[in-house]
C-alpha positions as MATLAB code, in Angstrom:
seq = 'MKPLDERPYADPETAARKLVEIPSATPAVQDGRIYIERINAQFVALLKGSRGHPEFGAGIRYAVEKGWLDLHESGTCVRLAPADKDLLGG';
ca = [
     -17.282  -14.008   -9.272;
     -14.837  -11.425   -7.939;
     -15.336   -7.739   -8.658;
     -12.888   -6.396  -11.233;
     -11.673   -3.613   -8.970;
     -10.682   -5.910   -6.086;
      -7.135   -5.090   -5.025;
      -5.522   -7.772   -2.846;
      -2.719   -5.468   -1.700;
      -4.788   -2.392   -0.894;
      -3.965   -2.928    2.790;
      -0.432   -1.524    3.345;
       0.478   -4.243    5.853;
      -0.474   -7.023    3.420;
       1.516   -5.339    0.642;
       4.499   -4.802    2.953;
       4.603   -8.453    4.000;
       4.657   -9.522    0.345;
       7.243   -6.876   -0.492;
       9.562   -8.172    2.242;
       9.362  -11.678    0.764;
      10.679  -10.467   -2.608;
      14.062   -9.085   -1.453;
      14.606  -12.091    0.790;
      14.687  -14.189   -2.419;
      16.482  -11.622   -4.628;
      20.272  -11.461   -4.912;
      21.746   -8.260   -3.522;
      23.910   -6.095   -5.752;
      26.186   -4.325   -3.298;
      26.399   -4.102    0.460;
      23.166   -6.094    0.829;
      21.157   -3.660   -1.304;
      18.408   -4.653   -3.720;
      17.258   -2.238   -6.399;
      13.723   -1.051   -5.763;
      12.764   -1.459   -9.427;
      13.539   -5.190   -9.207;
      11.120   -5.462   -6.300;
       8.508   -3.366   -8.113;
       8.776   -5.478  -11.279;
       8.284   -8.703   -9.334;
       5.422   -7.187   -7.330;
       3.597   -6.315  -10.544;
       4.507   -9.383  -12.620;
       4.392  -12.199  -10.081;
       2.001  -10.951   -7.432;
      -0.289   -9.042   -9.789;
       0.095   -5.837   -7.803;
      -1.027   -2.756   -9.622;
       1.142    0.040  -10.990;
      -1.905    2.294  -11.203;
      -2.647    2.158   -7.482;
      -0.484    3.158   -4.521;
      -0.079   -0.401   -3.129;
       3.644   -0.608   -3.841;
       4.532    2.760   -2.306;
       2.284    2.237    0.700;
       3.739   -1.240    1.239;
       7.331    0.021    1.060;
       6.569    2.888    3.468;
       4.886    0.484    5.909;
       7.845   -1.947    5.773;
      10.308    0.913    6.375;
       8.240    2.288    9.274;
       8.111   -1.172   10.867;
      11.867   -1.585   10.403;
      11.506   -4.560    8.044;
      13.311   -2.766    5.217;
      15.961   -0.077    5.238;
      15.404    2.374    2.372;
      18.600    3.920    1.010;
      18.682    7.719    1.149;
      18.584    7.852   -2.670;
      15.323    5.887   -2.680;
      16.676    3.522   -5.326;
      17.399    0.470   -3.194;
      16.461   -1.268    0.014;
      18.181   -3.586    2.422;
      16.505   -6.218    4.544;
      16.441   -5.535    8.259;
      18.858   -7.510   10.446;
      17.977  -11.162   10.953;
      16.941  -10.585   14.581;
      13.952   -8.483   13.474;
      10.574  -10.236   13.351;
       9.934   -9.581    9.669;
       6.990  -11.750    8.798;
       5.657  -12.779   12.162;
       2.702  -11.080   13.817;
];
């Protein structure tokens, strides 16, 4: 039996890798941008990430730092990194 407080996306790298998968399967709205709330909703609903813990924010920050996602200056949308980036590989 798993403990109730186990959080599968507590590791920022694990969360970031999952968060990069979501926009790669989500239609962009303009100029390749995907609204961050669409990613957050899917992270919570489909992947059972938690709104009450910092997994989402830590995952987004990690993905931006690694260059996997480009966060718009407004903070409301992201864009996937160019195809030549190694997004999900080691």
